[in-house]
DRENBA-544315 format. One record per atom (N, C-alpha, C, CB): residue in three letters; x, z, y. Coordinates in steps of 0.001 Angstrom, whole numbers, plus 500000, padded with zeros to 6 digits. Glycine has a CB too. Layout:
% DRENBA-544315
ALAXZY
...
This chain:
% DRENBA-544315
UNK483906862754629489
UNK483417863631628543
UNK481942863007628175
UNK483406865176629137
UNK481338863817627061
UNK479987863083626543
UNK479044863266627731
UNK479276863786625059
UNK478146862252627650
UNK476998862420628648
UNK475819863055627971
UNK476547861034629272
UNK474985863692628688
UNK473834864542628067
UNK472953863717627265
UNK472961865252629138
UNK472588864122626112
UNK471662863265625183
UNK472349862383624332
UNK470712862425625934
UNK473553862383624071
UNK474279861608623143
UNK473810861569621815
UNK475523862005623105
UNK473536860394621082
UNK473188860326619706
UNK474047859764618891
UNK472109859737619513
UNK474541860509617789
UNK475633859921616976
UNK475140859774615533
UNK476943860819617031
UNK475611858599614814
UNK475201858492613523
UNK476516858682612591
UNK474459857118613329
UNK476473859530611720
UNK477726859751610852
UNK477265859150609436
UNK478200861468610745
UNK478078858202609021
UNK477957857498607847
UNK478934858064606672
UNK478229856041608176
UNK478399858754605774
UNK479113859521604746
UNK479105860816605104
UNK480460859112604510
UNK478159861468605397
UNK478077862791606120
UNK478087864182605272
UNK476786862754606915
UNK478076863749603832
UNK477910865005603053
UNK479184865468602289
UNK476778864815602046
UNK480169864709602459
UNK481488865138601662
UNK482444865940602483
UNK482298863875601143
UNK483624866103602012
UNK484725866980602593
UNK484697866835604074
UNK486172866596602043
UNK484940865574604537
UNK485088865402606048
UNK483864865307606627
UNK485861864229606463
UNK482754864661606231
UNK481516864613606874
UNK480795866105607150
UNK480635863707605994
UNK480890866894606313
UNK480272868177606563
UNK480925868890607636
UNK480267869001605379
UNK482240868759607693
UNK482986869401608886
UNK482718868618610154
UNK484575869453608637
UNK482564867233610190
UNK482302866449611250
UNK480969866951611821
UNK482303864997610858
UNK480100866993610906
UNK478554867393611187
UNK478502868621612136
UNK477724867803609738
UNK479306869660611580
UNK479344870950612410
UNK479967870771613629
UNK480031872055611751
UNK481098870122613757
UNK481850870099614891
UNK480963869325615989
UNK483254869438614590
UNK480232868288615579
UNK479426867410616456
UNK478143868535616997
UNK478809865903615477
UNK477751869256615972
UNK476594870088616307
UNK476878871217617398
UNK476093870741615008
UNK478212871396617397
UNK478516872513618517
UNK478987871847619735
UNK479662873600618070
UNK478809870675619998
UNK479122869928621099
UNK477902869802622105
UNK479603868606620627
UNK478092870475623223
UNK476717870605624031
UNK476472869053624644
UNK476845871894625420
UNK477118868101624653
UNK476766866739625151
UNK476241865897623986
UNK478020866029625820
UNK476050866450622878
UNK475531865599621799
UNK474222866217621505
UNK476478865516620509
UNK473048865385621661
UNK471745865850621511
UNK471166865675619997
UNK470892865110622533
UNK471679864603619272
UNK471103864627617854
UNK472231863909617003
UNK469562863811617734
UNK472218864098615742
UNK473085863568614675
UNK472107863115613683
UNK474131864621614075
UNK472449861775613259
UNK471828861270612074
UNK472782861097610934
UNK471175860006612361
UNK472678861980609837
UNK473587861728608805
UNK473127860948607636
UNK474056862903608371
UNK474061859923607304
UNK473737858989606298
UNK474463859169605087
UNK473924857706606742
UNK473727859344603873
UNK474486859569602568
UNK473603858883601531
UNK474738861198602201
UNK474297858657600388
UNK473544858139599189
UNK472380858984598693
UNK474485857984598053
UNK473010860482598660
UNK472196861558598193
UNK471755862563599196
UNK472874862222597186
UNK470571862685599370
UNK470255863622600544
UNK470545865130600119
UNK468655863461601005
UNK471132865892601122
UNK471449867353600825
UNK470497868384601045
UNK472510867749601539
UNK470649869502600488
UNK469659870662600828
UNK470342871503601998
UNK469353871677599441
UNK470673870860603043
UNK471390871395604085
UNK470813871168605447
UNK472672870904604025
UNK470680872173606388
UNK470033871626607710
UNK470846872195608865
UNK468418872070607879
UNK472011871494609085
UNK472842872027610218
UNK472059871638611541
UNK474406871383610202
UNK472487872156612604
UNK471884872022613834
UNK471901870476614361
UNK472599872980614794
UNK470823870199614973
UNK470758868812615524
UNK470750867593614618
UNK471849868647616366
UNK470829868070613506
UNK470854867030612388
UNK469644866625611579
UNK471748867459611452
UNK469509865347611345
UNK468609864873610420
UNK469188863945609351
UNK467579864234611119
UNK468574863738608314
UNK469166862798607166
UNK468489861635606735
UNK469327863494605975
UNK469143860707606325
UNK468575859508605681
UNK469407858996604655
UNK468327858452606621
UNK468847858597603587
UNK469514857991602413
UNK469890856525602501
UNK468657858148601261
UNK471292856237602321
UNK471876854946602481
UNK472880854611601658
UNK472316854768603657
UNK472912853653600918
UNK474084853107600182
UNK474598851965600832
UNK473774852749598796
UNK475794852172601559
UNK476198851121602372
UNK476803850025601410
UNK477208851630603468
UNK476937849973600178
UNK477326848909599128
UNK476179848063598828
UNK477836849533597791
UNK475061848511599164
UNK473735847743598866
UNK473346846838599819
UNK472609848600598707
UNK473580845448599541
UNK473222844522600649
UNK471817844460600864
UNK473702843167600418
UNK470887844938600185
UNK469625844857600561
UNK469202846011601666
UNK468831844907599309
UNK470173846974601897
UNK469880847891602811
UNK470147847460604219
UNK470553849028602499
UNK469295847621605203
UNK469465847226606515
UNK469970848412607282
UNK468206846671607080
UNK471328848518607488
UNK472087849578608076
UNK471693849471609591
UNK473705849432607787
UNK471522848457610182
UNK471328848207611547
UNK470071849067612126
UNK471128846666611730
UNK468992849238611455
UNK467962849963611751
UNK468266851427611906
UNK467026849729610828
UNK469277851870611209
UNK469654853222611487
UNK470639853530612804
UNK470324853694610224
UNK471247852515613246
UNK472229852402614232
UNK471431852228615607
UNK473228851187613897
UNK470119851763615542
UNK469480851662616851
UNK469481852628617873
UNK468319851465616681
UNK469876852547619035
UNK470045853618620071
UNK471215854580619894
UNK468815854429620119
UNK472001854219619036
UNK473211855293618931
UNK474200855091619865
UNK473935855292617606
UNK474766856119620405
UNK475972856041621345
UNK477312855847620560
UNK476074857387622227
UNK477272856372619255
UNK478522856239618493
UNK478212856218617015
UNK479506857389618821
UNK478953855534616242
UNK478804855499614835
UNK480272855852614314
UNK478226854039614317
UNK480185856951613548
UNK481412857442612810
UNK481343857077611442
UNK481599858928612890
UNK482418856353610995
UNK482268855736609533
UNK483253856617608849
UNK482647854010609350
UNK482705857416607756
UNK483448858212606926
UNK483432857923605598
UNK483124859402607056
UNK482235857207605009
UNK482026856914603757
UNK483161856202603002
UNK480903856212603734
UNK483461856724601756
UNK484681856107601032
UNK484466856554599586
UNK486198856633601643
UNK484701855695598746
UNK484495856009597294
UNK485859855963596560
UNK483467854967596621
UNK486329857058596037
UNK487565857282595383
UNK487667857082593919
UNK487945858535595646
UNK486578857153593273
UNK486366856904591913
UNK485334855926591595
UNK486074858070591285
UNK485312855117590515
UNK486291855272589456
UNK487563854313589659
UNK485587854977588084
UNK488701855142589513
UNK489909854240589660
UNK490144853322588630
UNK491087854970589779
UNK489513853299587389
UNK489769852417586402
UNK488963851121586641
UNK489482853044585106
UNK488090851159587640
UNK487153849983587863
UNK487295849697589526
UNK485443850395587343
UNK488344848964589842
UNK488561848796591145
UNK487447847765592005
UNK489984848304591181
UNK486740847054591108
UNK485749846322591788
UNK484700847082592404
UNK485189845436590956
UNK484437848365591608
UNK483284849185592226
UNK483643849830593622
UNK482871850370591216
UNK484975850351593494
UNK485221850948594931
UNK485567849894595908
UNK486397852008594948
UNK485907848675595550
UNK485946847613596446
UNK484771847353597254
UNK486241846518595786
UNK483606847253596411
UNK482321847074596919
UNK481907848021598071
UNK481414847199595832
UNK482167849203597733
UNK481857850226598698
UNK482813850284599935
UNK481870851539597997
UNK483975850471599403
UNK485091850590600641
UNK485346849633601566
UNK486341850757600206
UNK485445848354601094
UNK485675847194601899
UNK484377846358602336
UNK486605846318601129
UNK483628846042601312
UNK482458845359601616
UNK481560846354602301
UNK481829844740600382
UNK481383847536601857
UNK480505848600602626
UNK481015848767604047
UNK480536850070601891
UNK482200849072604293
UNK482735849162605582
UNK482540848030606513
UNK484044849389605469
UNK482684846952605947
UNK482381845646606742
UNK480880845704607298
UNK482570844275605740
UNK480091845867606367
UNK478600845969606545
UNK478340846885607699
UNK477868846507605241
UNK478987848179607725
UNK478963849168608758
UNK479234848727610074
UNK479826850151608484
UNK480427848030610141
UNK480862847562611281
UNK480037846433612010
UNK482107847173611024
UNK479584845340611129
UNK478699844371611517
UNK477287844894611971
UNK478587843451610425
UNK476810845887611503
UNK475559846435611762
UNK475622847168613190
UNK475160847400610583
UNK476843847861613440
UNK477012848500614568
UNK477104847362615656
UNK478211849432614473
UNK477853846274615548
UNK477884845247616526
UNK476650844605616718
UNK478820844303616227
UNK475848844410615763
UNK474534843801615898
UNK473630844353616735
UNK473937843726614778
UNK473653845651616805
UNK472627846598617795
UNK473405847059618994
UNK472019848052617003
UNK474594846732619196
UNK475411847039620409
UNK475712848476620604
UNK474732846555621623
UNK476157849142619220
UNK476641850409619501
UNK477830850482620348
UNK476887851044618346
UNK477979851223621381
UNK479283851150622163
UNK480537851795621774
UNK479069851627623361
UNK480433852853620727
UNK481434853258620088
UNK481552853455618624
UNK481667854192620604
UNK482621852905617961
UNK482819852967616576
UNK483974853681616181
UNK482870851730616044
UNK483887854832615349
UNK484991855505615031
UNK485261855579613572
UNK484913856736615581
UNK486423855180613012
UNK486605855035611675
UNK487654855944611128
UNK486895853703611396
UNK487462856459609842
UNK488342857577609113
UNK489274856666608370
UNK487466858690608026
UNK490413856423608828
UNK491482855576608062
UNK492210856704607263
UNK492593854657609121
UNK493451856415607001
UNK494234857362606225
UNK495584857063606304
UNK493858857415604859
UNK496671858053606189
UNK498107857867606099
UNK498542856680605008
UNK498743859293605692
UNK497719856553603948
UNK497906855506603063
UNK497808854245603436
UNK497188855602602162
UNK497127854042604665
UNK497116852729605169
UNK498443852170605727
UNK496129852679606173
UNK499457853093606071
UNK500668852658606490
UNK501610852070605365
UNK501275853753607161
UNK502369851106605843
UNK503511850660605006
UNK504368851715604795
UNK504265849560605570
UNK505339851564603570
UNK506267852538603282
UNK507057852755604585
UNK507143852138602084
UNK507351854113604867
UNK508107854580605895
UNK509058855704605669
UNK507288854906606839
UNK509798856177606728
UNK510805857229606564
UNK510270858514606263
UNK511604857360607715
UNK510935859314605569
UNK510670860677605184
UNK511468861822606134
UNK511100860800603640
UNK512336861208606928
UNK513330862187607679
UNK513137862040609088
UNK514868861923607370
UNK512041861208609653
UNK511782861270610992
UNK510345860770611026
UNK512803860458611862
UNK509609860996612195
UNK508194860692612161
UNK507860859237612871
UNK507416861898612898
UNK506898858757612533
UNK506485857269612996
UNK505247857430613878
UNK506112856214611669
UNK505037856602614950
UNK503831856739615599
UNK502908855642615012
UNK504014856648617130
UNK501814855372615853
UNK500662854689615420
UNK501051853226615410
UNK499433854988616317
UNK502129852789615902
UNK502520851459615853
UNK503189850908614461
UNK503446851300616971
UNK503404851947613650
UNK504002851654612340
UNK503129850554611617
UNK504097853001611453
UNK503451849583610856
UNK502753848677610119
UNK501815849319609271
UNK503588847874609402
UNK500570848710609131
UNK499614849210608129
UNK499273848046607095
UNK498275849748608866
UNK500251848139606253
UNK500088847195605037
UNK499892847883603857
UNK501238846313604811
UNK499952849342603765
UNK499690849865602716
UNK500671849983601600
UNK498742849327602406
UNK500576850706600481
UNK501371850424599283
UNK500578849534598393
UNK501778851711598541
UNK500985848265598135
UNK500006847349597476
UNK499601847550596071
UNK500495846075597530
UNK500339848389595362
UNK499942848701594006
UNK498938849799593975
UNK501122849072593181
UNK498636850467594991
UNK497642851633595082
UNK496282851131595593
UNK498186852791596073
UNK495233851306594627
UNK493934850693595150
UNK493512851469596402
UNK492740850744594032
UNK493615852800596476
UNK493175853582597842
UNK494059852935599047
UNK493512855389597728
UNK495160852707598914
UNK496188852389600079
UNK495702850857600385
UNK498019852522599567
UNK495568850126599345
UNK495367848600599597
UNK493879848491600155
UNK495577847638598128
UNK492826849191599810
UNK491607848993600411
UNK491713849661601876
UNK490454849598599498
UNK492257850805602103
UNK492537851298603506
UNK493258850232604327
UNK493414852610603478
UNK494353849643603899
UNK494901848685604711
UNK494041847482605019
UNK496075848285604143
UNK493349847023603975
UNK492462845803604299
UNK491310846148605278
UNK491819845212602958
UNK490752847226605313
UNK489767847630606281
UNK490477847704607592
UNK489091848972605912
UNK491896848033607671
UNK492452848032608987
UNK492369846481609449
UNK494002848657608981
UNK492837845638608641
UNK492633844209608959
UNK491271843814609446
UNK492921843416607788
UNK490291844305608730
UNK488898843957609173
UNK488685844505610588
UNK487794844557608172
UNK489156845651610846
UNK488990846080612160
UNK489819845407613282
UNK489244847431612157
UNK490948844847612833
UNK491704844136613898
UNK490864842870614302
UNK493206843717613379
UNK490235842255613300
UNK489419841101613776
UNK488069841510614512
UNK489078840200612547
UNK487569842626614026
UNK486389843206614793
UNK486600843589616219
UNK485916844403614123
UNK487879843941616534
UNK488080844347617960
UNK488259843053618682
UNK489343845343618186
UNK488784842031618268
UNK488948840703618907
UNK487539840099619205
UNK489798839722617962
UNK486629840202618182
UNK485424839603618366
UNK484402840417619150
UNK484932839264617120
UNK484601841807619204
UNK483766842585620070
UNK484665843567620971
UNK482718843389619189
UNK485128842918622150
UNK486007843657623013
UNK485310844729623738
UNK486657842776623960
UNK483877844682623853
UNK483238845667624617
UNK483015846922623791
UNK481962845140625159
UNK483139846961622470
UNK482907848148621720
UNK484253848915621699
UNK482369847817620271
UNK484282850256621879
UNK485327851045621713
UNK485554851613620413
UNK485255851956622563
UNK486790851114619852
UNK487147851295618502
UNK488203852359618264
UNK487590850040617974
UNK487886853460617698
UNK489016854494617349
UNK489084854503615903
UNK488752856014617896
UNK490560854641615529
UNK490826854802614170
UNK491592856154613990
UNK491616853582613632
UNK491087857061613070
UNK491988858093612950
UNK492568858146611686
UNK491430859271613243
UNK493840858489611495
UNK494635858319610352
UNK495171859566609983
UNK495665857361610533
UNK494477860580609435
UNK494908861790608762
UNK495702861710607494
UNK493799862526608486
UNK496490862886607344
UNK497089863192605987
UNK495984863699605122
UNK498273864267606059
UNK496479864244603976
UNK495521864795603114
UNK494695866114603662
UNK496263865117601858
UNK493311865926603688
UNK492332866945604252
UNK491907867885603342
UNK491157866357604780
UNK492089869190603424
UNK491534870271602609
UNK490956871357603299
UNK492481870796601786
UNK489838871960602492
UNK489247873058603065
UNK488656873712601781
UNK488190872689604238
UNK488238874985601830
UNK487663875853600898
UNK486622875192600118
UNK487146877007601538
UNK485537874658600885
UNK484505874136600174
UNK484651872684599553
UNK483428874190601024
UNK485733872221599759
UNK486110870836599106
UNK486861870896597955
UNK486869869983599978
UNK487387872039597491
UNK488338872190596458
UNK487793871686595097
UNK488749873630596375
UNK486551872109594933
UNK485881871548593537
UNK485791870026593574
UNK484300872139593288
UNK485291869427594552
UNK485012868156594614
UNK486343867311594350
UNK484361867898595915
UNK487524867816595106
UNK488591867154595235
UNK489332867424593885
UNK489298867526596492
UNK488995868522593122
UNK489778868671591765
UNK489234867646590722
UNK489617870215591138
UNK487758867416590854
UNK487091866521590014
UNK487627865117590303
UNK485584866623590205
UNK487835864749591628
UNK488184863386591987
UNK489724862951591719
UNK487853863224593470
UNK490497863923591694
UNK491745863621591565
UNK492447864098590419
UNK492312863972592581
UNK492255865329589919
UNK492844865853588895
UNK492095865693587500
UNK493061867163589242
UNK490617865859587630
UNK489649865880586640
UNK489247866880585999
UNK489886865221585865
UNK488125867144585213
UNK487582868340584792
UNK488386868764583521
UNK486056868191584545
UNK489129867790582978
UNK489996868343581795
UNK491248869072582209
UNK490447867191580863
UNK491722869072583566
UNK492708869834583927
UNK492425871167584412
UNK493357869208584761
UNK492636872298583643
UNK492215873607583845
UNK492693874078585272
UNK492751874503582708
UNK491591874825585854
UNK491842875235587212
UNK492818876442587314
UNK490526875572587871
UNK493078877167586302
UNK493924878178586228
UNK495363877839586394
UNK493709878792585083
UNK495660876507585945
UNK497028876106586093
UNK497361876013587701
UNK497258874675585311
UNK496522875949588496
UNK496773875999589882
UNK496919877246590622
UNK495849875363590448
UNK496838878286589815
UNK497027879839590458
UNK498497879857590770
UNK496616881227589326
UNK498819880647591993
UNK500102880900592329
UNK501035881446591217
UNK500056881762593393
UNK500368882237590471
UNK501385883073589343
UNK501634882042588282
UNK500635884571588544
UNK500840880927588181
UNK501148880045587169
UNK502142878967587699
UNK499878879446586624
UNK502676879016588837
UNK503527878021589400
UNK504887878764589752
UNK502828877325590688
UNK505717879256588889
UNK506859879913589101
UNK507952878913589636
UNK507245880605587849
UNK507844877667589651
UNK508751876626590073
UNK508227875454590279
UNK509712876431589264
UNK508848874615591480
UNK508270873378591812
UNK509498872293591673
UNK507588873451593326
UNK509189871241591153
UNK510165870243590917
UNK510434869444592418
UNK509591869217589674
UNK511614869234592847
UNK511951868689594160
UNK512089867190593640
UNK513381869398594936
UNK511078866447593888
UNK511185864996593540
UNK511483864196594722
UNK509922864470592906
UNK512518863449594504
UNK512898862629595821
UNK511742861860596389
UNK514058861565595538
UNK511573862050597658
UNK510339861183598333
UNK509098862020598397
UNK509949859796597454
UNK508961863126597552
UNK507758863742597534
UNK507674864755598728
UNK507560864382596196
UNK507353864099599745
UNK507073864876601069
UNK505929864210601693
UNK508329864897602111
UNK504876865005602107
UNK503679864377602706
UNK503220865395603634
UNK502551863957601666
UNK502003864999604391
UNK501305865756605251
UNK499963866107604927
UNK501315865192606363
UNK499567867429605375
UNK498192867750605085
UNK497546868433606281
UNK498099868629603849
UNK496343868754606326
UNK495690869527607405
UNK494336870036606991
UNK495545868682608659
UNK493794870894607553
UNK492619871481607506
UNK491587870421607929
UNK492625872706608331
UNK490468870278607109
UNK489529869353607224
UNK488756869714608598
UNK488649869333605934
UNK488502870958609015
UNK487921871535610303
UNK488734870941611462
UNK487986873186610336
UNK490154870871611268
UNK490982870433612369
UNK490647868825612485
UNK492636870782612070
UNK490503868135611585
UNK490508866868611491
UNK489091866428612093
UNK490809866463610065
UNK488059867265611934
UNK486688867164612453
UNK486647867330613850
UNK485799868121611858
UNK487563868229614460
UNK487684868353615961
UNK488150867250616449
UNK488501869393616438
UNK489140866612615926
UNK489769865171616316
UNK488640864192616404
UNK490886864594615183
UNK487624864084615514
UNK486621863376615441
UNK485569863536616731
UNK486095863685614175
UNK485450864760616787
UNK484426865195617964
UNK485158864832619232
UNK484020866897617979
UNK486350865006619227
UNK487112864528620719
UNK486967863203620767
UNK488763864824620911
UNK487256862475619663
UNK487173860913619894
UNK485831860453620245
UNK487592860111618636
UNK484807861133619893
UNK483495860810620111
UNK483211861091621704
UNK482568861655619105
UNK483578862002622187
UNK483294862508623686
UNK484168861995624582
UNK483374863984623880
UNK485283861503624301
UNK486352861106625135
UNK486520859607625278
UNK487564861684624636
UNK486778858999626195
UNK486982857505626362
UNK488190857016625862
UNK486927857098627719
UNK488791857366624710
UNK489906856940624175
UNK489698855796623073
UNK490568858098623673
UNK490796854964622893
UNK490498854032621770
UNK491772853655621097
UNK489759852756622253
UNK491783853092620023
UNK492955852693619329
UNK493091853917618113
UNK494325852580620461
UNK494451853882617604
UNK494657854743616399
UNK495332856101616834
UNK495582853971615303
UNK495003857169616072
UNK495699858468616243
UNK496003859062614824
UNK494797859489617117
UNK497102859514614866
UNK497730860090613548
UNK497273861765613716
UNK499676859801613475
UNK496939862257612454
UNK496421863538612350
UNK497165864278611319
UNK495000863509612069
UNK497845865435611402
UNK498537866205610491
UNK498859867472611168
UNK499733865514609976
UNK499025868506610355
UNK499454869792610572
UNK500884870070610155
UNK498578870657609919
UNK501607871000610848
UNK502925871337610337
UNK502721872327609368
UNK503890871798611370
UNK503734872721608475
UNK505084871822608245
UNK504692870814607204
UNK506475872727607679
UNK505571869843606936
UNK505520868713605994
UNK505484869569604632
UNK506879867588606145
UNK504638869065603635
UNK504493869579602489
UNK505668868955601589
UNK503088869347602026
UNK506531869919600969
UNK507442869409600010
UNK507743870599599075
UNK508741868804600693
UNK508720870359598079
UNK509050871555597184
UNK509539872786597906
UNK510120871175596181
UNK510434872599598916
UNK510894873660599592
UNK509806874601600275
UNK511794873141600532
UNK508765873947600895
UNK507811874583601510
UNK506869875249600509
UNK507169873691602379
UNK506590874553599379
UNK505765875241598446
UNK506489876433597692
UNK505252874232597460
UNK507799876227597608
UNK508507877386596883
UNK508485878514597639
UNK509908877132596544
UNK508598878337599051
UNK508541879415600057
UNK507334880159600090
UNK508745878919601342
UNK506221879434600050
UNK504880879764600242
UNK504275880565598975
UNK504111878459600525
UNK504810880121597749
UNK504568880912596498
UNK505525881754595893
UNK504247880124595555
UNK506715882000596842
UNK507966882682596271
UNK508416882185594831
UNK507695884240596184
UNK508279880917594710
UNK508869880358593559
UNK510178879508593821
UNK507841879533592898
UNK510841879202592746
UNK512011878525592890
UNK511825877062592726
UNK512965879028591990
UNK512678876313593221
UNK512594874693593122
UNK513727874286592363
UNK512626873891594566
UNK513556873118591761
UNK514662872373590823
UNK514590870885590949
UNK514463872713589232
UNK515784870308591167
UNK515810868775591263
UNK515287868213590077
UNK517198868198591483
UNK514338867067590258
UNK514001866308589145
UNK513644864812589672
UNK512801867020588364
UNK514179863959588788
UNK513888862490589228
UNK512468862115589041
UNK514748861462588427
UNK512033861115589667
UNK510663860735589875
UNK510110860203588495
UNK510554859638591042
UNK510985859715587809
UNK510209858745586506
UNK509600859723585568
UNK511370857705585487
UNK510134860969585207
UNK509569861674584145
UNK507974862167584628
UNK510613862953583773
UNK507954862473585903
UNK506724862947586503
UNK505664861698586423
UNK507013863463588074
UNK506232860605586961
UNK505415859349587193
UNK505006858961585487
UNK506473857977588131
UNK505715859009584520
UNK505407858662583351
UNK504328859500582713
UNK506515858633582664
UNK504357860856583136
UNK503514861936582581
UNK502069861621583226
UNK504121863504582982
UNK502055861257584592
UNK500975860909585466
UNK500320859627584728
UNK501519860607587035
UNK501108858478584493
UNK500568857333583864
UNK499976857434582572
UNK501479856439583778
UNK500632858311581759
UNK500158858424580282
UNK498610859185580458
UNK501393859457579240
UNK498747860228581339
UNK497456861070581405
UNK496265860205581985
UNK497683862406582365
UNK496598859318583008
UNK495672858492583701
UNK495110857500582708
UNK496329857796584896
UNK495972856839581787
UNK495490855855580744
UNK494635856496579766
UNK496630855195580009
UNK494851857623579480
UNK493898858254578418
UNK492954859190578954
UNK494642858988577353
UNK492616858948580345
UNK491562859609581018
UNK491684861115581101
UNK490338859269580384
UNK492780861686580818
UNK492968863088580874
UNK493225863528582569
UNK494305863468579827
UNK493578862648583332
UNK493876862784584646
UNK493220861582585379
UNK495379862882584840
UNK492725861981586483
UNK491966861041587434
UNK492743860320588364
UNK491004861738588215
UNK493968860797588766
UNK494800860254589635
UNK495622859136589233
UNK495521861161590064
UNK495517857965589595
UNK496367856858588836
UNK497862857090589356
UNK495808855186589204
UNK498703856507588517
UNK500119856543588751
UNK500547855787590207
UNK500824855830587464
UNK499756854787590429
UNK499961853968591687
UNK499782854887592939
UNK498902852727591748
UNK498875855892592860
UNK498913856991594033
UNK500016857758594029
UNK497812857954594012
UNK500522858178593037
UNK501638858842592872
UNK502902858206593453
UNK501752859063591562
UNK503016856895593185
UNK504023855985593738
UNK503783855973595277
UNK503912854493593085
UNK502548855813595678
UNK502316855505597104
UNK502704856814597904
UNK500743855052597374
UNK502558858090597420
UNK502822859289598135
UNK504257859349598390
UNK502350860497597410
UNK505101858753597487
UNK506575858786597508
UNK507110857781598807
UNK507162858240595944
UNK506103856984599133
UNK506417856049600197
UNK505728856229601508
UNK506143854754599749
UNK504743857249601570
UNK504073857685602727
UNK504944857836603807
UNK503394858862602519
UNK504939857343605109
UNK505850857843606179
UNK505421859174606603
UNK505894856915607390
UNK506322859938607285
UNK505847861135608163
UNK505334860740609589
UNK507051862160608358
UNK504048861237609826
UNK503471860658610884
UNK503881861593612145
UNK501919860500610626
UNK503994861074613353
UNK503992861722614551
UNK502532861836615191
UNK504942861009615437
UNK502239863060615567
UNK500782863270616027
UNK500783863556617417
UNK500047864416615294
UNK501865863156618291
UNK501866863527619581
UNK500974862757620315
UNK503085863484620111
UNK500388861677619975
UNK499219860850620740
UNK498100861562620625
UNK498898859416620212
UNK497639862046619443
UNK496416862960619388
UNK496574864123620260
UNK496138863466617971
UNK497698864698620164
UNK497786866070621154
UNK497711865732622535
UNK499174866920621013
UNK498253864509622900
UNK498132864234624349
UNK496786863772624974
UNK499082863235624651
UNK496230862767624145
UNK495015862096624563
UNK493702862591624103
UNK495094860801624186
UNK493789863309623099
UNK492525864101622533
UNK492619865578622857
UNK492392863961620906
UNK493737865934623404
UNK493881867484623552
UNK493651868326622198
UNK492791868004624647
UNK494451867679621129
UNK494158868122619755
UNK495356868878619326
UNK493838866932618769
UNK495195870177618834
UNK496242870874618297
UNK495652871607617053
UNK496880871817619351
UNK496229871374615907
UNK495554872116614689
UNK495567873578614834
UNK496265871794613338
UNK494572874149614454
UNK494287875649614412
UNK494959876312613133
UNK492661875914614381
UNK495014875450612115
UNK495550875854610756
UNK496891875141610622
UNK494532875448609517
UNK497716875828609972
UNK499058875191609346
UNK498708874521608141
UNK500213876263608988
UNK499714873762607555
UNK499287873148606297
UNK499439874180605352
UNK500058871895605892
UNK500194875361605337
UNK500224876366604390
UNK498629877052604380
UNK501475877446604804
UNK498199877216605518
UNK496759877735605791
UNK495820876962604926
UNK496311877572607347
UNK495975875627605145
UNK495002874864604597
UNK495041874878602996
UNK495145873504605161
UNK496445874824602577
UNK496556874733601002
UNK496147876128600376
UNK498154874344600515
UNK496422877169601186
UNK495936878510600659
UNK494534878736600533
UNK496390879545601459
UNK493800878237601531
UNK492191878288601560
UNK491695877206600394
UNK491530877802603237
UNK492368876150600226
UNK491937875174599163
UNK491989875910597796
UNK492897873847599142
UNK493197876432597572
UNK493336877012596226
UNK492283878286596077
UNK494933877492596001
UNK492173879072597160
UNK491061880044597081
UNK489798879541596656
UNK490847880650598308
UNK489471878421597379
UNK488140877872597281
UNK488058877261595695
UNK487902876665598530
UNK488988876787595294
UNK488954876204593954
UNK488662877334592895
UNK490336875469593643
UNK489267878477593027
UNK489025879698591952
UNK487841880423592368
UNK490277880798591857
UNK487287880294593478
UNK485982881001593844
UNK484811880113593651
UNK485984881486595313
UNK484936878867593339
UNK483985877813593128
UNK483220877636594454
UNK483022878139591918
UNK483922877732595519
UNK483240877676596847
UNK482661876174596996
UNK484323878067598098
UNK481492876280597770
UNK480693875184597896
UNK479762874980599044
UNK480024875137596847
UNK479144873869599338
UNK478156873733600297
UNK476959873088599663
UNK478652872971601463
UNK475793873098600298
UNK474568872686599643
UNK474394871195599937
UNK473327873535600135
UNK475520870289599422
UNK475475868939599468
UNK475801868415598233
UNK476259868433600431
UNK475321867293597775
UNK475698866722596386
UNK477124866566596058
UNK475123865401596215
UNK478039866155597078
UNK479478866005596680
UNK480127867515596599
UNK480302865021597823
UNK479705868438597367
UNK480162869735597516
UNK479603870847596685
UNK480000870044598769
UNK478722870487595863
UNK477992871567595130
UNK478702872201594142
UNK476843871113594530
UNK478408873518593855
UNK479228874299593014
UNK478969873752591624
UNK478933875828593145
UNK479997874351590757
UNK479879874054589297
UNK478771874419588649
UNK480834874586588600
UNK478134875501589191
UNK476805876094588600
UNK475761875243588945
UNK476441877517589097
UNK475784874712590267
UNK474621873917590662
UNK474593872547590072
UNK474564873799592122
UNK475958872016589839
UNK476121870692589108
UNK475734870824587766
UNK477514870160589132
UNK475978871925587057
UNK475435872101585678
UNK473929872122585567
UNK475947873365585104
UNK473363872814586579
UNK471885873020586557
UNK471292871612586822
UNK471379874133587686
UNK471770870924587698
UNK471288869500587911
UNK471356868635586547
UNK472217868783589070
UNK472591868728585951
UNK472773868090584766
UNK471758868410583617
UNK474072868378584370
UNK471483869838583550
UNK470526870170582573
UNK469229869670582710
UNK470425871443582474
UNK468805869896584062
UNK467366869578584430
UNK467220868017584680
UNK466917870419585786
UNK468457867275584765
UNK468255865866585232
UNK467826865662586536
UNK467356865213584464
UNK467677866770587357
UNK467343866585588934
UNK468715866246589610
UNK466650868054589679
UNK468759865131590342
UNK469912864653591067
UNK471056864403590230
UNK470288865562592082
UNK470763864045588996
UNK471876863753588156
UNK472447862395588323
UNK471508863933586807
């Protein structure tokens, strides 16, 4: 378990996952201080936490200065947009991640924890669960999956070069919570997709598209896994997901709606057209990737992290939908409410 006075640095600390990780670490008695790094500083003062402004994609920024004396670095920072400009996301997600790893090694940080994703996995089965030994080559046509898989290769080399550093990779499914709903709506659906279309009463039926089965979990449950990975002497990869698997049958039962069979190509064509015209921010390649995500076995996390989700996948989805329509928020730039974002745009403060 954690030794008294542990110091943890969280890179990418103000978004969906980061805010939950900060709270989980703050509740851990063995952790004395937390340094949250983000491009934009928040108006939020959680326990044990101080902040610093850092852009991991900026080569002129010396990340190592922030890691000196840290017992663990948790790397969460990831840029999902702009999907129409992959060079921009590559600079942050691949080059930025590499810089984080190199800085941690330069100052001798003993523990490095990285937030990977189910999308790092190669296409896999939907009718059985795979463990962490499943190949991580991603879905090559998806920018998100391609970058996640590439960073896994970077970590492979990093572990060989730095065998004394304890490296942990957490591979969650889609992470949802009330306060992240607005941000995720903007990132993946876009502001031109009305929120009212996601109300349960507006969803009388769900298409049963072959392969459209995926896993989700509450972000707070994922954060608990990050806490456990920080204070326990585990290493390697861990799958994170809640039951049940999300598919048309589950959604139909959840919303008392009917389901109907539908081939994938009409939905894919609609997503592609909407993305090309900037009506939707989710690229068709991610739609394709989800059809190929494997179903993950989480027994290693349950066994070695003593991790069991408190929320079901339905719980997480219901809370996310409620947060979307309540305009739930946290006082950080990524999770700010619509009203706060409008105020900033009007005053050009933080815009």
